[in-house]
C-alpha positions in Angstrom: 34.4 -14.2 18.2 31.2 -13.6 19.9 27.6 -15.3 19.5 25.1 -12.5 18.1 22.9 -11.1 21.0 19.5 -12.0 22.3 18.0 -9.4 22.5 19.0 -7.9 18.6 17.8 -10.7 16.9 18.1 -8.0 14.0 22.1 -8.4 14.3 23.9 -11.4 11.7 23.4 -12.9 9.0 20.2 -14.7 10.2 18.8 -11.1 11.3 19.2 -9.8 8.2 18.2 -12.9 6.2 14.7 -12.6 8.4 14.3 -8.9 7.7 14.8 -9.2 4.4 12.4 -12.0 4.1 9.6 -9.7 6.2 10.8 -6.6 3.7 9.8 -8.4 1.0 6.3 -9.7 2.2 5.9 -6.4 3.2 6.3 -4.8 -0.4 4.6 -7.9 -2.1 1.5 -6.7 0.7 1.6 -2.9 0.3 1.6 -3.1 -3.5 -1.5 -5.0 -3.5 -2.3 -2.6 -1.4 -1.5 0.0 -3.8 -3.2 -1.8 -7.3 -6.4 -2.5 -4.9 -6.5 1.5 -3.7 -6.0 2.1 -7.9 -8.4 0.4 -9.3 -11.1 1.5 -6.4 -10.3 4.8 -7.1 -10.7 4.3 -11.0 -14.2 3.0 -9.9 -15.2 6.0 -8.1 -14.0 8.5 -10.5 -16.1 7.1 -12.9 -19.3 7.6 -10.4 -17.9 11.0 -10.1 -18.4 11.6 -14.4 -21.9 9.9 -13.7 -20.9 6.6 -15.4 -22.1 4.4 -12.7 -24.6 3.3 -11.7 -25.7 6.5 -9.1 -25.9 9.9 -11.3 -27.2 11.6 -8.6 -25.9 14.9 -7.4 -25.2 13.5 -4.2 -23.6 10.0 -5.5 -20.9 12.1 -8.1 -20.1 13.7 -4.7 -19.3 10.8 -2.9 -17.3 9.1 -5.8 -15.6 12.0 -6.1 -14.1 12.5 -2.2 -14.3 8.9 -2.6 -11.4 9.1 -5.5 -9.4 11.4 -3.6 -9.4 9.2 -0.2 -7.8 6.0 -2.9 -5.7 8.5 -4.0 -4.0 9.4 -0.7 -3.9 5.6 0.1 -2.8 4.5 -3.2 0.0 7.2 -2.8 0.5 5.9 0.7 0.8 2.0 0.1 3.4 3.0 -3.1 5.6 4.9 -0.8 5.5 2.4 2.0 6.5 -1.0 -0.6 9.2 1.5 -2.4 10.5 1.7 1.6 10.1 -1.9 2.1 11.4 -2.2 -1.8 14.7 -0.5 -1.2 15.5 -2.4 2.2 14.9 -6.2 1.1 
C-alpha cells in the first residue's frame, strides 16, 4: 500500500472528506446568494409595477431591468448550489 500522492490532495479518504466539506460550504453560500437575488428580484418587480418609492417611468424601467438581472443571478446561484449539493 502506497502513501497518497501529495501532489494530488483530492485522493484518499481525507481528500474526499475535505472535498465534501468544501462542497457543503459552497452549497450553503450559493443557496444564500440565490435567496438574496430572489429577494432583490421581488423588490425590483414591485418597483417596476410602480408600488415602490420611485414611480417615474425611468424608475419603473430600472426596476424591471434590475429584476431581470436578479433573476439571472438567482438561476446562476441555484444551479451552482445544485451542483455543489450533488458533489457532497
